[in-house]
The first five atom37 places (N, CA, C, CB, O) and aatype in JSON, in Angstrom:
{
  "aatype": [20, 20, 20, 20, 20, 20, 20, 20, 20, 20, 20, 20, 20, 20, 20, 20, 20, 20, 20, 20, 20, 20, 20, 20, 20, 20, 20, 20, 20, 20, 20, 20, 20, 20, 20, 20, 20, 20, 20, 20, 20, 20, 20, 20, 20, 20, 20, 20, 20, 20, 20, 20, 20, 20, 20, 20, 20],
  "atom_mask": [
    [1, 1, 1, 1, 1],
    [1, 1, 1, 1, 1],
    [1, 1, 1, 1, 1],
    [1, 1, 1, 1, 1],
    [1, 1, 1, 1, 1],
    [1, 1, 1, 1, 1],
    [1, 1, 1, 1, 1],
    [1, 1, 1, 1, 1],
    [1, 1, 1, 1, 1],
    [1, 1, 1, 1, 1],
    [1, 1, 1, 1, 1],
    [1, 1, 1, 1, 1],
    [1, 1, 1, 1, 1],
    [1, 1, 1, 1, 1],
    [1, 1, 1, 1, 1],
    [1, 1, 1, 1, 1],
    [1, 1, 1, 1, 1],
    [1, 1, 1, 1, 1],
    [1, 1, 1, 1, 1],
    [1, 1, 1, 1, 1],
    [1, 1, 1, 1, 1],
    [1, 1, 1, 1, 1],
    [1, 1, 1, 1, 1],
    [1, 1, 1, 1, 1],
    [1, 1, 1, 1, 1],
    [1, 1, 1, 1, 1],
    [1, 1, 1, 1, 1],
    [1, 1, 1, 1, 1],
    [1, 1, 1, 1, 1],
    [1, 1, 1, 1, 1],
    [1, 1, 1, 1, 1],
    [1, 1, 1, 1, 1],
    [1, 1, 1, 1, 1],
    [1, 1, 1, 1, 1],
    [1, 1, 1, 1, 1],
    [1, 1, 1, 1, 1],
    [1, 1, 1, 1, 1],
    [1, 1, 1, 1, 1],
    [1, 1, 1, 1, 1],
    [1, 1, 1, 1, 1],
    [1, 1, 1, 1, 1],
    [1, 1, 1, 1, 1],
    [1, 1, 1, 1, 1],
    [1, 1, 1, 1, 1],
    [1, 1, 1, 1, 1],
    [1, 1, 1, 1, 1],
    [1, 1, 1, 1, 1],
    [1, 1, 1, 1, 1],
    [1, 1, 1, 1, 1],
    [1, 1, 1, 1, 1],
    [1, 1, 1, 1, 1],
    [1, 1, 1, 1, 1],
    [1, 1, 1, 1, 1],
    [1, 1, 1, 1, 1],
    [1, 1, 1, 1, 1],
    [1, 1, 1, 1, 1],
    [1, 1, 1, 1, 1]
  ],
  "atom_positions": [
    [[75.78, 123.22, 184.17], [76.12, 124.49, 183.56], [75.22, 125.57, 184.14], [75.99, 124.42, 182.0], [74.02, 125.34, 184.32]],
    [[75.76, 126.72, 184.44], [75.03, 127.81, 185.07], [74.13, 128.56, 184.1], [75.98, 128.76, 185.71], [73.15, 129.17, 184.53]],
    [[74.43, 128.55, 182.84], [73.65, 129.26, 181.84], [74.28, 129.09, 180.48], [73.53, 130.74, 182.19], [75.45, 128.72, 180.36]],
    [[73.5, 129.35, 179.44], [73.99, 129.19, 178.08], [73.8, 130.48, 177.3], [73.27, 128.04, 177.37], [73.01, 131.35, 177.68]],
    [[74.54, 130.6, 176.23], [74.32, 131.68, 175.29], [73.44, 131.13, 174.18], [75.67, 132.26, 174.74], [73.64, 130.01, 173.71]],
    [[72.47, 131.92, 173.74], [71.54, 131.49, 172.71], [71.5, 132.53, 171.6], [70.13, 131.25, 173.29], [71.76, 133.71, 171.83]],
    [[71.15, 132.08, 170.41], [71.0, 132.98, 169.27], [69.51, 133.26, 169.1], [71.62, 132.38, 167.97], [68.7, 132.34, 169.01]],
    [[69.17, 134.56, 169.05], [67.78, 134.99, 168.93], [67.63, 135.82, 167.67], [67.32, 135.8, 170.19], [68.48, 136.65, 167.37]],
    [[66.55, 135.59, 166.92], [66.25, 136.39, 165.74], [65.3, 137.51, 166.12], [65.63, 135.52, 164.61], [64.27, 137.27, 166.74]],
    [[65.66, 138.74, 165.77], [64.84, 139.92, 166.08], [63.52, 139.85, 165.32], [65.61, 141.23, 165.74], [63.53, 139.6, 164.11]],
    [[62.38, 140.06, 165.99], [61.1, 140.01, 165.3], [60.87, 141.2, 164.36], [59.98, 139.95, 166.31], [60.03, 141.12, 163.47]],
    [[61.6, 142.3, 164.53], [61.42, 143.47, 163.68], [62.29, 143.44, 162.43], [61.72, 144.73, 164.47], [61.77, 143.57, 161.32]],
    [[63.61, 143.27, 162.6], [64.53, 143.37, 161.46], [65.11, 142.03, 161.03], [65.64, 144.31, 161.8], [65.83, 141.97, 160.03]],
    [[64.81, 140.96, 161.76], [65.24, 139.59, 161.45], [66.75, 139.37, 161.51], [64.75, 139.22, 160.09], [67.25, 138.4, 160.95]],
    [[67.48, 140.27, 162.18], [68.91, 140.02, 162.39], [69.06, 139.06, 163.56], [69.69, 141.37, 162.65], [68.18, 138.97, 164.41]],
    [[70.17, 138.34, 163.6], [70.43, 137.4, 164.68], [71.42, 138.0, 165.66], [70.95, 136.07, 164.13], [72.36, 138.69, 165.27]],
    [[71.2, 137.72, 166.94], [72.09, 138.23, 167.98], [72.23, 137.15, 169.06], [71.55, 139.57, 168.59], [71.26, 136.45, 169.37]],
    [[73.42, 137.02, 169.61], [73.67, 136.07, 170.68], [73.5, 136.77, 172.02], [75.09, 135.46, 170.56], [74.08, 137.83, 172.25]],
    [[72.69, 136.16, 172.9], [72.42, 136.73, 174.23], [72.57, 135.63, 175.28], [70.99, 137.36, 174.29], [72.47, 134.44, 174.97]],
    [[72.8, 136.04, 176.53], [72.88, 135.09, 177.64], [71.46, 134.76, 178.06], [73.71, 135.68, 178.84], [70.64, 135.66, 178.23]],
    [[71.15, 133.47, 178.23], [69.77, 133.08, 178.52], [69.29, 133.56, 179.88], [69.64, 131.59, 178.45], [68.08, 133.62, 180.11]],
    [[70.2, 133.91, 180.79], [69.82, 134.43, 182.1], [70.24, 135.9, 182.22], [70.47, 133.59, 183.23], [70.84, 136.3, 183.21]],
    [[69.91, 136.68, 181.2], [70.3, 138.09, 181.16], [69.75, 138.84, 182.37], [69.79, 138.76, 179.85], [68.58, 138.66, 182.74]],
    [[70.59, 139.66, 183.0], [70.18, 140.41, 184.19], [69.81, 141.85, 183.87], [71.29, 140.38, 185.23], [69.46, 142.62, 184.76]],
    [[69.88, 142.21, 182.6], [69.44, 143.54, 182.16], [68.81, 143.37, 180.77], [70.64, 144.57, 182.12], [69.02, 142.36, 180.11]],
    [[68.04, 144.37, 180.35], [67.4, 144.28, 179.05], [68.47, 144.27, 177.95], [66.42, 145.46, 178.84], [69.47, 144.97, 178.04]],
    [[68.23, 143.45, 176.93], [69.14, 143.35, 175.8], [68.4, 143.85, 174.57], [69.66, 141.89, 175.6], [67.33, 143.34, 174.23]],
    [[68.98, 144.86, 173.9], [68.37, 145.43, 172.7], [69.07, 144.91, 171.45], [68.44, 146.97, 172.74], [70.25, 144.57, 171.49]],
    [[68.32, 144.85, 170.36], [68.88, 144.46, 169.07], [69.93, 145.48, 168.67], [67.78, 144.33, 167.99], [69.7, 146.69, 168.77]],
    [[71.08, 145.01, 168.22], [72.17, 145.9, 167.83], [71.86, 146.64, 166.53], [73.45, 145.11, 167.68], [72.5, 147.66, 166.25]],
    [[70.91, 146.17, 165.74], [70.59, 146.79, 164.47], [69.46, 147.82, 164.61], [70.21, 145.72, 163.45], [69.62, 148.97, 164.2]],
    [[68.32, 147.4, 165.19], [67.15, 148.29, 165.21], [66.77, 148.79, 166.6], [65.98, 147.58, 164.61], [65.96, 149.71, 166.71]],
    [[67.33, 148.22, 167.66], [67.05, 148.67, 169.01], [65.87, 148.0, 169.69], [66.82, 150.11, 168.99], [65.57, 148.33, 170.83]],
    [[65.19, 147.07, 169.02], [64.06, 146.35, 169.63], [64.56, 145.54, 170.82], [63.36, 145.42, 168.58], [65.63, 144.93, 170.74]],
    [[63.82, 145.51, 171.92], [64.23, 144.75, 173.1], [64.05, 143.26, 172.84], [63.41, 145.18, 174.35], [62.96, 142.8, 172.51]],
    [[65.14, 142.51, 172.99], [65.13, 141.06, 172.74], [64.98, 140.24, 174.0], [66.39, 140.65, 172.03], [64.41, 139.15, 173.96]],
    [[65.47, 140.74, 175.14], [65.42, 139.98, 176.38], [65.06, 140.89, 177.55], [66.78, 139.28, 176.65], [65.61, 141.98, 177.7]],
    [[64.11, 140.42, 178.36], [63.71, 141.12, 179.58], [64.13, 140.26, 180.77], [62.14, 141.4, 179.6], [63.82, 139.07, 180.79]],
    [[64.83, 140.83, 181.76], [65.26, 140.03, 182.92], [64.06, 139.62, 183.79], [66.27, 140.82, 183.77], [63.09, 140.37, 183.91]],
    [[64.14, 138.43, 184.38], [63.05, 137.94, 185.22], [63.55, 137.42, 186.56], [62.3, 136.84, 184.5], [62.73, 137.03, 187.4]],
    [[64.85, 137.41, 186.79], [65.4, 136.83, 188.01], [65.88, 135.41, 187.79], [64.38, 136.86, 189.11], [66.54, 134.84, 188.66]],
    [[65.55, 134.84, 186.65], [66.01, 133.51, 186.24], [66.31, 133.59, 184.76], [64.93, 132.39, 186.56], [67.05, 134.46, 184.31]],
    [[65.72, 132.67, 184.0], [65.88, 132.75, 182.55], [65.13, 133.97, 182.04], [65.37, 131.46, 181.86], [64.02, 134.26, 182.48]],
    [[65.75, 134.68, 181.11], [65.16, 135.91, 180.57], [63.93, 135.61, 179.74], [66.19, 136.67, 179.73], [63.83, 134.54, 179.13]],
    [[62.99, 136.55, 179.72], [61.81, 136.47, 178.86], [62.24, 136.99, 177.5], [60.59, 137.3, 179.46], [62.57, 138.17, 177.36]],
    [[62.24, 136.13, 176.49], [62.78, 136.48, 175.17], [61.68, 136.86, 174.2], [63.58, 135.32, 174.61], [60.6, 136.27, 174.2]],
    [[61.97, 137.85, 173.37], [61.12, 138.19, 172.24], [61.85, 137.74, 171.0], [60.78, 139.73, 172.2], [63.07, 137.89, 170.91]],
    [[61.15, 137.19, 170.06], [61.8, 136.68, 168.86], [62.0, 135.18, 168.97], [63.14, 137.38, 168.62], [61.73, 134.58, 170.0]],
    [[62.47, 134.6, 167.9], [62.65, 133.15, 167.82], [64.06, 132.75, 168.2], [62.33, 132.66, 166.42], [65.04, 133.34, 167.74]],
    [[64.16, 131.74, 169.05], [65.46, 131.17, 169.41], [65.87, 130.25, 168.27], [65.41, 130.4, 170.8], [65.17, 129.29, 167.95]],
    [[67.01, 130.55, 167.67], [67.45, 129.76, 166.5], [68.61, 128.83, 166.79], [67.83, 130.68, 165.38], [68.99, 128.03, 165.94]],
    [[69.19, 128.93, 168.0], [70.28, 128.03, 168.32], [70.88, 128.28, 169.68], [71.34, 128.14, 167.29], [70.62, 129.3, 170.32]],
    [[71.68, 127.32, 170.12], [72.4, 127.42, 171.39], [73.89, 127.38, 171.06], [72.0, 126.26, 172.39], [74.34, 126.51, 170.31]],
    [[74.64, 128.31, 171.62], [76.08, 128.36, 171.4], [76.74, 127.31, 172.29], [76.66, 129.79, 171.68], [76.6, 127.35, 173.51]],
    [[77.44, 126.39, 171.68], [78.08, 125.3, 172.41], [79.44, 125.73, 172.93], [78.21, 124.05, 171.51], [80.21, 126.37, 172.21]],
    [[79.74, 125.37, 174.17], [81.06, 125.63, 174.75], [82.0, 124.48, 174.39], [80.97, 125.8, 176.3], [81.57, 123.33, 174.32]],
    [[83.25, 124.8, 174.16], [84.21, 123.74, 173.81], [85.13, 123.49, 174.95], [85.02, 124.11, 172.57], [86.01, 122.64, 174.85]]
  ]
}
């Protein structure tokens, strides 16, 4: 598999958001705007707790 989608909990507002683990641009929380993922050229540097992996069917 080339990459997975993961669920991350925002450290500021505690809302959950699904992001691509190899994000190529910064991903902000949809509720408060806190940056959840920073691109690194591979797997993104994540802020907040990873609470799950979205399974493909």
